[in-house]
C-alpha positions, 0 to 999 in steps of 0.5 A: 276103903279100910273100914267095915262098920256096924257089924253089931248093934248098940246092945252088942249083938252081932248081926253081920256074919257070913262071908264079911265075918270070914274075911275079917277073921282071915285078915285078923289072922294076917295081922291086917284087921283091928276091932274092939274085943268081943266082950266090949261090944255095946259096952262103954269102957272109958279107955276104949271109948277114948281110944276111938275118939282120939283116933278121930273114929267116933262116927264109926265106933261110938254111940249112946245107948238107952241110958245116954252112955257112950258105948263101943260098936263092933266095927273093923278096920282093915289093911286095904292092901292085904285085903285086896290079896285076901279077896283074890285068894278067896275067889281062887279057893272057891273055884271061880274063874276071875276075870279083871280088867274088863268092863261089863257094858250090858246084858244079853237079853232073850225077851225079858230074861237076862241070859248073859253079859257083854264084856269089853276088854283090851282084846275086844268084846266078848260075850258070856252066857249064864243061867243066872246073872248077878248085878253086884256093880254097885251102880246097877249098870246091868239094869240101866237099859232094862224094861223094869222100874227104877228109882234114882232120887237122892236128897241133896245133902244126904250121905248117899248124895256124895262121893267118897274118896280116901287117902293115907299119909305115912311117916307121921310122928304122932308122938310129936303131934300129941306132945305139941297139941297137948302142951298148947290146946289152942294150937291144933284148932288154930292150925286147922283154921289156917290150913282150911283158909289156905285150901286144905282139909286138915281133919284126919283119923289115926291108923289103928293097925300095929303095922301102920304106926305113923299112918293117918287116914283121910276120908272125904265126902264130896257132894254129887247128885249125878254120880254116874256122869263122867264129866262130873266124876272127872271134875270131882276126882281131879279136884279131890286129888288136888286137895289132897296133895294141897292138904298134905303140903300144908300139914307138912308145912305147919303141923308138928309131926308131919315134917317127914310125912308123905302120901302113901296111898290113894283110892284108885277111884271115887266111892259112889254112895248112891244112884239107880235102884230097882223097884223090885218084888219088894220095895223097902221104904222109910217105913220099913226101918221101924219094922219089928217082925222079920219077913218070911223070906228074910236074908239079912239082918242089919244093925241100925246104928245111925238114926239116933233115938230111933236106933235105941228102940229099933236096933236092927232091920230086916232085908227080904230076898224079894228086894233083890229081884227086879220086877218083870225080869227073869234071870237076874239078881241085884246084889248091891246098892241098887237093891229095891229100896227108897233113898231114905232106906239107902241112907243107912243100909248100903254100906260095905257089910250090907252089900256083902250080905246081899251078895252072899244071899244072891250067890246062894240063891243063884246056886240053888236056882241052877242046882234045882232047875227053878226060877229065881222067884221060886227058890224055896226059902227054907233051902236058902235059909239053910245054905246061908246059915251053913255060910255063917249068916246070922238070921231070925 
């Protein structure tokens, strides 16, 4: 993925900081991040609005405020290749032991307490014991076989009932594309229709990074109600790749500026959007979207930008620490899309920056629990809040 959206609300107030902001700042220092100037968040500079609309990024950058004017959100585009390296650097700097090319196949249990995990590697199975385990798998892999209630419902056709899959096309002459389509405004709509009829997907977004001139980005959403089933995942993966190549071939054949293009990069795996979730110590449901008061154990605040008129009157949403704790299970925190929430809450708040916030909170809580020798449920909130603020989180 190369986009980190919804970091500030419609009024321009930043809500997501911490580890997420640190990553963006570090990437910006390497020339690998682009975002609107701070003084333009929540404002409607016409030139900036046009920049993101022209780039095909309206969904990620442009909203309407209470007066019905188009405004610009704080969203960051990043270079995914530089980000992979920077994330590894950050892990190494923290002193963590990083273990890649390893599949976690399940928890080690002692009664109802998680005491570690079982790993599968090319060298054979391994076991890792731990005082606290955090499930950040996205799909809630560790909770699959636990004796704790879960919910996997998704509304058909919703955002979370879809896989995401992305790829990039390079060496596109966008000046030639603009010249041809501006000279003949009917050309691009006609070509889009033709490419679609021949089995392609023509819509693209323009790269915004200085070193990615001539790069376009295609983000596809592919409907699925069974996002952990290997047969369905295999079918959708192979179909998505086939369509990507077909789309590029048709763009190259018909569209001015794409004559010398090539597929530069494609996602190594499908992006799962929804699935198994815990019903934890606190269950976030649709009615919580309109809550106006923070929880006594608030660990994150998310900008609420995607609910139309509701977002204008409720610009942000609160997340309690209790939503990371599975009911009836000790020693485990869930810091990913599988946090305790219903499908409607997930529809808006399980994106990349949201999961970064949950991960930071879970890491801080786990460290405090180990340091203080206490149960995860009894971590003092004031200590947790202090730790999160020290790490740059933005809290009430």
